[in-house]
C-alpha positions as CSV (number, residue, x, y, z in Angstrom):
1,M,166.5,154.0,130.3
2,K,165.1,150.5,130.5
3,R,168.7,149.1,130.7
4,L,169.5,151.4,133.6
5,L,166.4,150.4,135.5
6,V,167.3,146.7,135.1
7,L,170.9,147.3,136.3
8,W,169.7,149.3,139.3
9,S,167.3,146.5,140.2
10,F,170.1,144.0,139.9
11,F,172.5,145.9,142.1
12,V,169.9,146.7,144.7
13,C,168.5,143.2,145.0
14,I,171.8,141.4,145.4
15,P,172.8,143.2,148.7
16,L,169.4,142.6,150.1
17,A,169.5,138.9,149.4
18,S,173.1,138.7,150.8
19,A,172.0,140.4,154.0
20,Q,169.2,137.8,154.4
21,V,171.6,134.9,153.9
22,Q,174.1,136.4,156.3
23,G,171.4,136.7,159.0
24,L,170.7,133.0,159.1
25,P,172.8,130.8,161.4
26,D,175.2,128.2,160.1
27,F,174.7,124.9,161.9
28,T,177.4,122.9,160.0
29,E,180.3,123.2,162.4
30,L,178.0,122.6,165.4
31,A,176.5,119.4,163.8
32,E,180.0,118.1,162.8
33,K,181.6,118.6,166.2
34,Q,178.8,118.0,168.7
35,G,177.3,115.1,166.8
36,Q,180.3,113.0,167.7
37,A,179.0,112.7,171.3
38,V,175.3,111.9,170.4
39,V,174.3,108.2,170.5
40,N,171.5,106.0,169.3
41,I,169.9,103.9,172.0
42,S,167.9,100.8,171.2
43,T,166.1,98.7,173.9
44,T,164.7,95.2,173.9
45,Q,161.9,94.1,176.2
46,V,161.0,90.4,176.4
47,I,157.2,89.9,176.5
48,K,155.8,86.6,177.4
49,G,152.8,85.7,175.1
50,G,150.1,83.0,175.3
51,N,149.9,79.6,173.7
52,Q,149.0,80.8,170.3
53,M,151.9,80.9,167.8
54,M,151.1,84.2,166.1
55,P,153.4,86.3,163.8
56,F,152.7,89.5,165.7
57,P,153.9,90.7,169.2
58,F,150.6,90.9,171.0
59,D,150.2,89.4,174.5
60,E,146.9,88.2,175.9
61,N,146.2,91.5,177.6
62,D,146.2,93.4,174.3
63,P,142.6,94.4,173.2
64,E,143.4,93.1,169.7
65,F,144.5,89.7,170.9
66,E,141.0,88.2,170.7
67,F,140.5,89.5,167.1
68,F,143.7,88.0,165.8
69,K,143.2,84.7,167.7
70,R,140.0,84.1,165.9
71,F,141.1,85.0,162.4
72,I,144.8,83.9,162.2
73,P,145.4,80.2,162.2
74,K,147.7,78.5,164.7
75,M,151.3,77.9,163.6
76,P,152.8,74.4,163.7
77,G,153.9,73.5,167.2
78,G,151.1,75.6,168.8
79,G,150.3,75.1,172.4
80,K,153.7,76.2,173.7
81,P,154.2,79.6,175.3
82,R,155.9,82.2,173.1
83,E,158.2,85.0,174.0
84,F,158.2,88.2,171.9
85,E,160.8,90.9,171.8
86,N,159.5,94.5,171.9
87,K,162.1,96.9,170.5
88,S,162.2,100.7,170.8
89,L,164.6,103.5,169.8
90,G,165.8,106.7,171.5
91,S,168.8,109.0,171.7
92,G,171.3,110.0,174.3
93,F,174.6,111.9,174.7
94,I,177.9,111.2,176.4
95,I,178.8,113.3,179.4
96,S,182.1,111.6,180.4
97,N,184.8,110.1,178.3
98,D,184.6,106.8,180.4
99,G,181.1,106.1,179.1
100,Y,178.4,107.8,181.2
101,I,175.4,108.7,179.0
102,M,172.3,110.6,179.7
103,T,168.9,109.9,178.2
104,N,165.2,109.9,179.1
105,A,163.8,107.5,181.7
106,H,161.0,106.5,179.4
107,V,163.5,105.5,176.7
108,I,164.9,102.7,178.9
109,A,161.9,102.0,181.0
110,G,161.2,98.2,181.3
111,A,164.1,97.3,179.0
112,D,165.8,93.9,179.4
113,Q,168.6,95.0,177.2
114,V,170.0,98.5,176.3
115,T,172.3,98.9,173.3
116,V,174.2,102.0,172.5
117,R,175.5,102.7,169.0
118,L,178.1,105.5,168.5
119,I,178.5,107.6,165.4
120,D,181.5,105.4,164.3
121,K,179.0,102.4,164.3
122,R,180.5,100.7,167.4
123,E,177.9,99.1,169.6
124,F,178.0,98.5,173.3
125,K,175.7,96.9,175.8
126,A,174.8,99.5,178.4
127,K,174.2,99.2,182.2
128,V,171.3,101.3,183.7
129,I,172.8,103.2,186.6
130,G,169.5,104.7,187.5
131,A,166.3,106.4,186.3
132,D,164.0,109.0,187.7
133,K,160.4,109.0,186.4
134,R,159.5,112.3,187.9
135,T,162.0,114.2,185.8
136,D,162.2,111.7,183.0
137,V,166.0,111.5,183.4
138,A,168.1,108.3,183.2
139,L,171.8,107.6,183.4
140,I,173.4,104.6,181.7
141,K,177.0,103.4,181.3
142,I,179.0,101.7,178.6
143,E,182.5,100.2,179.0
144,A,184.6,102.4,176.8
145,S,187.3,105.1,177.1
146,S,188.5,108.2,175.4
147,L,184.9,109.0,174.2
148,P,183.9,112.4,172.8
149,V,181.8,114.3,175.4
150,V,179.4,117.3,175.2
151,R,179.8,120.6,176.9
152,L,177.2,121.9,179.3
153,A,175.6,125.3,179.2
154,N,175.1,127.9,181.9
155,M,171.3,128.0,182.0
156,A,171.3,131.6,183.3
157,N,172.4,132.7,179.8
158,L,169.6,130.9,177.9
159,K,167.2,133.4,176.3
160,V,163.8,133.1,174.7
161,G,164.1,133.6,171.0
162,E,167.7,132.3,170.6
163,W,168.5,129.5,168.1
164,V,168.8,125.9,169.4
165,V,169.6,122.7,167.6
166,A,168.5,119.1,168.4
167,I,170.6,116.1,167.3
168,G,169.1,112.6,167.7
169,S,167.7,109.6,165.9
170,P,164.1,110.3,164.9
171,F,162.5,107.1,163.5
172,G,165.9,105.5,163.8
173,F,167.7,108.0,161.5
174,D,171.0,108.5,163.3
175,N,172.4,111.9,163.9
176,S,169.6,113.9,162.4
177,V,169.9,117.6,162.9
178,T,166.9,119.9,163.4
179,A,166.8,123.5,164.5
180,G,164.5,126.2,165.8
181,I,164.3,128.7,168.6
182,V,163.5,128.8,172.3
183,S,159.8,129.6,172.5
184,A,159.6,129.9,176.3
185,K,161.3,128.9,179.5
186,G,159.9,127.5,182.8
187,R,156.9,125.8,181.3
188,S,154.8,123.7,183.7
189,L,153.1,120.6,182.2
190,P,150.3,118.6,183.8
191,Q,151.6,115.9,186.2
192,E,155.2,117.3,185.8
193,N,155.8,119.2,189.1
194,Y,159.6,119.0,189.2
195,V,160.7,120.3,185.7
196,P,160.6,123.9,184.4
197,F,160.6,122.8,180.8
198,I,162.2,124.6,177.9
199,Q,159.6,125.0,175.1
200,T,161.0,125.1,171.5
201,D,159.7,124.8,168.0
202,V,162.5,122.4,167.1
203,A,161.2,119.4,165.1
204,I,161.2,116.5,167.6
205,N,159.8,113.1,166.7
206,P,159.8,109.5,168.1
207,G,163.4,108.5,168.5
208,N,164.6,112.0,169.4
209,S,163.7,111.4,173.0
210,G,166.7,111.6,175.3
211,G,168.8,113.5,172.8
212,P,170.6,116.8,173.5
213,L,169.4,120.3,172.7
214,F,172.3,122.6,171.9
215,N,172.7,126.4,171.9
216,M,174.7,128.0,169.1
217,R,177.9,127.8,171.2
218,G,177.6,124.0,171.0
219,E,176.6,123.6,174.6
220,V,173.8,121.3,175.8
221,V,170.9,123.3,177.3
222,G,168.5,120.5,177.6
223,I,167.3,116.9,177.0
224,N,164.6,116.6,174.5
225,S,161.7,114.9,176.3
226,Q,158.2,115.6,175.1
227,I,156.1,117.0,172.3
228,Y,152.6,118.5,172.2
229,S,150.7,116.6,169.5
230,R,147.2,115.6,168.6
231,S,148.5,113.3,165.8
232,G,151.4,111.5,167.6
233,G,153.9,113.4,165.4
234,Y,155.6,116.8,165.6
235,M,153.2,119.8,165.5
236,G,155.6,122.7,166.3
237,V,155.7,122.5,170.1
238,S,158.4,120.4,171.9
239,F,159.8,120.4,175.4
240,A,163.2,119.8,176.8
241,I,164.4,119.2,180.4
242,P,166.9,122.0,181.4
243,I,170.4,120.6,181.7
244,D,171.0,122.0,185.2
245,V,167.9,120.1,186.5
246,A,169.0,117.0,184.6
247,M,172.5,117.2,186.1
248,E,171.3,117.5,189.6
249,V,169.3,114.3,189.1
250,Q,172.3,112.6,187.4
251,N,174.5,113.4,190.3
252,Q,172.1,111.6,192.7
253,L,171.7,108.7,190.3
254,R,175.4,108.2,190.0
255,A,175.9,108.4,193.7
256,A,173.0,106.3,194.9
257,G,171.1,104.9,191.9
258,K,168.0,106.8,192.9
259,V,166.8,110.3,193.7
260,S,165.8,111.5,197.2
261,R,163.4,114.5,197.2
262,G,162.3,116.9,199.8
263,R,158.8,117.7,200.8
264,L,156.9,120.1,203.0
265,G,153.6,118.2,203.4
266,V,151.4,121.0,202.0
267,V,148.7,121.3,199.4
268,I,149.2,124.6,197.5
269,Q,147.3,126.7,195.0
270,E,148.3,129.5,192.6
271,V,147.7,133.0,193.7
272,N,145.7,134.9,191.1
273,K,144.8,138.6,191.2
274,E,141.5,138.2,193.0
275,L,143.1,135.9,195.7
276,A,146.0,138.4,196.1
277,D,143.5,141.2,196.7
278,S,141.6,139.1,199.2
279,L,144.8,138.2,201.1
280,G,146.1,141.8,201.0
281,L,149.1,141.1,198.7
282,A,150.4,143.9,196.5
283,K,150.5,141.6,193.5
284,P,149.9,137.9,192.6
285,M,152.9,135.8,193.7
286,G,153.8,132.9,195.9
287,A,152.0,129.7,196.7
288,V,149.0,129.8,199.0
289,V,148.7,126.8,201.5
290,N,145.3,125.2,201.2
291,A,145.9,122.3,203.6
292,L,148.6,120.6,205.7
293,E,149.6,117.0,206.0
294,K,148.8,115.9,209.6
295,G,152.1,115.6,211.4
296,G,154.0,116.7,208.3
297,P,157.1,119.0,208.2
298,A,155.1,122.2,207.5
299,E,152.5,121.5,210.2
300,K,155.2,120.8,212.8
301,A,157.0,124.0,211.9
302,G,153.8,126.1,212.4
303,L,152.5,126.8,208.9
304,E,148.7,127.3,208.7
305,P,146.1,127.1,205.9
306,G,145.9,130.5,204.2
307,D,149.6,131.3,204.6
308,V,151.3,132.4,201.3
309,I,154.8,131.1,200.8
310,L,156.7,133.9,199.2
311,K,160.3,132.6,199.4
312,F,162.0,129.3,200.0
313,D,165.6,129.5,201.2
314,G,165.8,133.0,199.9
315,K,164.5,132.1,196.4
316,V,161.4,134.0,195.3
317,I,158.3,132.0,194.5
318,N,156.8,133.8,191.5
319,S,154.4,131.0,190.7
320,S,153.1,128.1,192.8
321,A,154.8,125.7,190.3
322,D,158.2,127.0,191.6
323,L,157.8,125.6,195.1
324,P,157.6,121.8,194.3
325,R,160.8,122.2,192.2
326,M,162.7,124.0,194.8
327,V,161.6,121.7,197.7
328,G,162.0,118.6,195.6
329,M,165.7,119.4,194.9
330,T,166.4,120.0,198.6
331,K,168.1,117.2,200.5
332,P,165.7,115.7,203.1
333,G,166.7,116.7,206.6
334,T,167.7,120.2,205.5
335,R,166.6,123.1,207.7
336,S,165.1,125.6,205.3
337,V,163.8,129.1,205.9
338,V,160.4,130.0,204.3
339,Q,159.1,133.5,204.1
340,I,155.3,133.6,204.4
341,W,152.5,136.2,204.2
342,R,150.1,135.7,207.1
343,R,147.2,138.1,207.8
344,G,148.9,141.1,206.2
345,V,152.4,140.5,207.7
346,T,155.5,138.8,206.4
347,K,157.1,136.2,208.6
348,E,159.9,133.7,208.5
349,I,159.6,130.1,209.6
350,T,162.3,127.4,209.7
351,I,161.2,124.0,208.4
352,T,163.0,120.7,208.5
353,V,162.4,119.3,205.0
354,G,161.0,115.8,204.9
355,E,161.4,113.1,202.2
356,V,159.1,112.0,199.4
357,T,158.6,108.3,199.9
358,E,155.8,107.4,197.5
359,E,153.4,108.8,194.9
360,R,150.5,110.6,196.5
361,I,147.1,110.3,194.8
362,A,144.6,113.1,195.2
363,A,141.5,112.1,197.2
364,A,138.3,111.5,195.3
365,Q,135.9,114.3,195.2
366,Q,132.5,113.9,196.9
367,G,129.2,115.7,196.9
368,S,125.9,115.5,198.7
369,G,123.8,115.3,195.5
370,K,121.1,117.5,197.1
371,K,119.6,120.3,195.0
372,P,116.6,121.7,196.9
373,A,114.6,123.9,194.6
374,E,112.6,125.6,197.3
375,Q,115.4,127.2,199.3
376,A,116.6,130.7,198.6
377,S,120.2,131.4,197.7
378,N,122.4,134.1,199.3
379,R,124.2,137.0,197.6
380,L,126.8,134.5,196.1
381,G,124.1,132.4,194.6
382,L,124.7,129.6,197.2
383,V,122.2,127.5,199.1
384,V,124.0,126.4,202.3
385,S,123.1,124.4,205.4
386,E,124.9,124.0,208.7
387,L,126.9,120.9,209.4
388,S,125.5,118.5,212.0
389,A,127.6,117.5,214.9
390,E,128.1,114.1,213.3
391,Q,129.2,115.6,210.0
392,R,131.7,117.9,211.8
393,R,133.1,114.9,213.7
394,D,133.4,112.8,210.6
395,L,135.0,115.6,208.6
396,K,137.2,116.7,211.6
397,L,136.0,120.3,211.2
398,T,135.1,122.8,213.9
399,S,133.3,125.1,211.5
400,G,131.8,125.2,208.0
401,L,128.7,125.3,205.9
402,L,127.6,122.6,203.4
403,I,126.8,123.9,199.9
404,E,123.6,122.2,198.8
405,D,123.0,124.1,195.6
406,V,124.9,126.5,193.3
407,R,123.1,129.1,191.3
408,S,123.8,132.2,189.2
409,T,127.1,133.9,190.0
410,A,128.7,131.1,192.0
411,A,128.2,128.6,189.2
412,R,130.8,130.4,187.2
413,A,133.4,130.1,190.0
414,D,133.6,126.3,190.0
415,L,131.8,125.9,193.3
416,R,129.9,122.7,193.6
417,A,127.2,121.0,195.6
418,G,128.9,119.1,198.3
419,D,131.7,121.6,198.8
420,I,132.0,123.0,202.4
421,V,132.6,126.7,203.0
422,I,135.1,126.9,205.8
423,A,136.0,130.6,205.8
424,V,135.7,134.0,204.0
425,I,139.0,135.8,203.2
426,S,139.1,139.6,202.9
427,R,142.1,141.9,202.9
428,G,144.3,139.3,204.6
429,A,141.7,138.5,207.3
430,T,140.2,135.0,207.6
431,T,136.8,134.7,209.1
432,E,135.5,131.2,209.8
433,V,131.8,130.6,209.1
434,N,129.5,128.5,211.4
435,T,125.9,129.5,210.6
436,A,124.1,130.7,207.5
437,D,123.1,133.9,209.2
438,Q,126.7,134.7,210.1
439,F,127.7,133.9,206.5
440,N,125.1,136.3,205.1
441,K,126.1,139.1,207.5
442,I,129.7,138.8,206.3
443,L,128.6,138.9,202.7
444,A,126.4,142.0,203.5
445,Q,129.6,144.0,204.1
446,F,130.8,143.6,200.5
447,A,129.7,146.1,197.9
448,K,127.7,145.0,194.9
449,G,129.9,143.6,192.1
450,S,132.9,143.0,194.3
451,S,134.8,139.7,194.6
452,V,134.7,137.3,197.5
453,T,137.3,134.7,198.3
454,L,136.2,131.5,200.1
455,L,138.2,128.7,201.7
456,I,136.5,125.5,200.4
457,R,136.8,121.9,201.6
458,R,136.3,119.5,198.7
459,G,136.7,115.8,199.6
460,E,140.0,115.6,201.5
461,M,141.4,118.7,199.8
462,Q,141.1,122.4,200.6
463,T,141.2,125.2,198.0
464,F,140.6,128.9,197.7
465,V,137.8,130.0,195.3
466,T,137.1,133.6,194.3
467,V,133.6,134.5,193.2
468,K,133.4,137.6,191.1
469,G,130.4,140.0,190.8
470,L,128.6,139.8,194.1
471,N,124.8,140.2,193.7
472,G,123.1,143.3,195.1
473,D,120.5,141.6,197.2
């Protein structure tokens, strides 16, 4: 009986183990074939140092320069300027057999010399065709022919949960292969408005940047670009630029050496549930316009603050992050149709797309600093005062109330002293506020515990803020 039990266990366990092994993907063929088109990229940047002859590549602007200057003796021949070479490593992949290679813009940024090493150990000096910092995409070229090239994927087929493989040179180890799955698509990262990143759990480390991310069919789905890390090393979250976005950038770089981007001249905000309810939208979607650039494309076309952009050239705006990407990839001068939601009605407006010419920096926030303890707050927990004629003239406003103090409920909604309440939005209707009495009468119409959406001016920016849980008194 004991022997039978052992035999039964043996025959039962073997099929289970085999099933588990069969369920795992085999990356060997993909690595062997696709690794041929992956390259190592090394860059050299010449840094001019000071007069100290030091055996380390610090220049005089480095915080540690003074420390080493004091405790490391001068080398013979001191007093003459030194030049140091700063070297860095990255990855890339060949997209044409005549030597065009894609990588990250940050891999070749500031480089005086770019060297490409192929899998067969041949090395070439590369020419930088162009780089785009906003998407972190760069195109370089080597003088070679009959090179192996990658195949590009149809991004519509990429699914969350599918296996993906990265090939690159982490820490300089050529053609290292790591694997994982697609964790998410369309990720928005801070200060990255033009890229809907692919998030993966593929191990990506310094040196992997610029390398390809493959699907199991051996097609490139993205360019490995960033990791989320608190240590500087891989922590299970990495991001890749979708290959369709990268190729659009590459086409412009190859044609003109730079990227031209469209712009509307609007400041937008995400539409959450509370704001959707206030504007009368059936569900949270689109991008609400907070402010318009004076004389910009959107203002000229007739857009107004409070409009919600639902579609751009027929493409649905599910999230406000979708709009900058769509507009940015539109050729300046294009006449585009935007569908908007205005006061409970959809409307279409044609806009001639402008061109992004320089980085725009958000205006600094300002506040009055006044916090009067004596004055009573209203149902939102706000102490407000009317703007003087001089203040309205300076701010170029025809209405609005200055928030002097924020208490109770409003404090949780990120309202601040110094903000200016321009209007109250309810069920798609926008009511401008001019006096404290008028503001309080508007608030009196809301039931206790309801939410109120305000149009706020903060510095040079406008934003919508929803205050939840209106007080009863």
